[in-house]
C-alpha positions in Angstrom: 19.1 11.9 -12.5 22.6 14.1 -12.4 25.5 12.9 -9.7 27.2 15.3 -7.0 30.8 14.9 -6.5 32.2 14.6 -2.9 34.7 12.8 -2.7 32.6 10.0 -5.2 29.8 10.7 -6.6 26.0 10.9 -5.5 23.4 9.8 -7.4 19.6 11.1 -7.0 17.0 9.4 -9.2 13.4 8.5 -9.2 12.2 5.1 -8.0 11.5 4.2 -11.8 15.0 5.1 -12.6 16.0 2.8 -9.8 17.4 -1.0 -10.9 15.0 -3.6 -9.4 16.8 -5.1 -6.9 17.4 -1.4 -5.4 14.0 -0.9 -5.3 13.1 -4.0 -4.1 15.4 -3.3 -1.2 14.1 -0.3 -0.5 10.6 -1.2 -0.5 11.7 -3.5 2.2 12.8 -0.9 4.6 10.0 1.5 3.4 7.4 -1.5 5.8 9.8 -2.6 8.4 9.4 1.5 9.0 6.1 0.7 10.2 6.8 -1.1 13.1 9.3 1.1 14.8 8.8 2.2 18.5 9.0 5.8 19.1 7.3 7.0 21.6 10.1 9.5 22.5 10.6 11.4 19.2 8.6 10.0 17.1 11.1 9.3 14.1 10.6 6.2 12.3 13.3 4.4 10.7 13.1 1.2 8.9 16.7 -0.7 7.4 17.4 -3.5 5.2 20.6 -4.7 4.1 22.1 -7.1 1.9 25.0 -9.2 2.6 28.2 -10.0 0.2 27.9 -12.7 -2.0 24.2 -13.2 -0.6 20.4 -12.4 -2.0 19.0 -13.0 2.0 17.9 -9.7 3.5 17.7 -8.8 6.9 16.0 -6.0 8.2 15.7 -3.5 11.5 13.4 -1.1 12.6 14.6 1.9 15.4 13.1 0.7 18.7 13.2 3.7 21.3 13.7 4.0 25.5 11.9 6.4 27.3 15.0 7.4 28.6 17.1 7.3 25.2 20.0 5.9 26.7 19.3 2.7 25.1 17.7 3.5 22.0 18.1 0.0 19.7 18.9 2.6 15.6 17.3 0.6 12.8 20.7 0.5 10.6 22.5 -1.6 14.3 19.5 -4.0 14.4 19.4 -4.7 10.8 23.9 -5.0 10.9 23.1 -7.0 14.5 20.5 -9.4 12.1 23.1 -10.5 9.3 26.0 -11.0 11.5 23.9 -13.4 14.2 23.0 -15.3 10.9 26.1 -15.3 8.9 28.5 -14.2 11.7 31.2 -11.9 12.6 33.1 -11.7 9.2 30.0 -11.0 7.9 29.7 -7.9 5.2 26.8 -5.8 4.5 26.8 -4.6 0.5 23.7 -2.2 0.1 21.5 -1.0 3.0 18.4 0.8 1.9 17.4 3.4 4.3 13.6 4.7 4.9 13.2 7.5 7.8 11.3 10.2 8.9 8.4 11.8 11.2 5.6 9.4 11.9 2.9 11.9 10.8 4.7 11.5 7.3 3.7 9.0 5.0 6.1 6.5 3.3 4.4 4.5 0.2 6.2 2.1 -1.6 7.1 3.2 -4.8 7.7 6.3 -2.6 5.8 9.6 -4.6 7.6 12.8 -4.8 6.6 15.7 -2.9 9.0 18.3 -3.1 11.5 20.4 -5.0 14.0 18.4 -6.7 17.1 18.3 -5.2 19.9 19.9 -6.7 22.7 20.5 -4.3 24.6 18.2 -1.3 22.9 20.6 1.6 19.8 18.8 0.6 20.0 15.4 1.4 19.0 15.6 5.2 18.5 11.6 5.2 21.6 9.9 6.0 22.8 7.4 8.7 23.3 9.1 11.8 27.7 9.0 12.5 27.0 5.6 14.6 26.0 4.2 12.3 28.2 5.4 9.7 30.7 4.0 11.8 29.1 0.6 12.2 28.9 0.3 8.8 32.6 1.6 8.0 34.0 -1.8 10.2 31.3 -4.1 8.4 31.2 -3.0 5.0 33.6 -0.8 3.9 34.0 2.0 1.3 32.0 -0.1 -1.1 29.0 -0.3 1.0 26.3 1.4 -1.1 23.4 3.2 1.3 20.3 3.7 -0.5 18.1 6.6 1.6 14.9 7.8 1.0 14.7 12.1 1.6 11.7 14.2 2.1 10.7 14.1 -1.2 10.3 11.1 -2.6 13.9 11.2 -4.6 16.5 8.2 -3.4 19.7 9.3 -3.1 22.9 6.4 -3.1 25.9 6.7 -2.6 28.8 4.9 -1.0 30.5 4.6 2.5 33.0 6.8 1.6 30.6 9.2 0.3 28.7 9.7 2.8 31.7 9.1 5.6 35.3 10.2 3.5 37.2 10.4 6.5 36.1 7.3 8.7 38.3 5.4 11.3 40.0 2.7 10.8 42.4 0.2 13.3 
């Protein structure tokens, strides 16, 4: 394990180096990714999140519409499920995200398939700006992201790491 510094610290871990609760959450994101409906992009995303103060887990996968104007993002779907069950005061503690092309095999535990991540520019699989904005509102700077990378490593960082200048009202 090593730490990359941005505004805080981003960890790059192998599956076996992760805490059990984080491995379990990521395994659920990997599982729900298989349900994604991606007729346009072929890019499948699964998300599993845990709310603050709860052991419950909420899931989402991306659902595309042919015109791409009504696409549902996996992270937003999981967040919506949490708010539907717990109300608008609910906040996300940790979210795990498994994403990649339809033809890419993603297993639990993930297999290391490539070069080690050694710089921030090699971290390519994180939530989009739209989803970061949502989580800024429903989790704040302390929310943890577990992002499975193409090479099988997992990048772990906070909202402050991935969205250092987030919008707040």
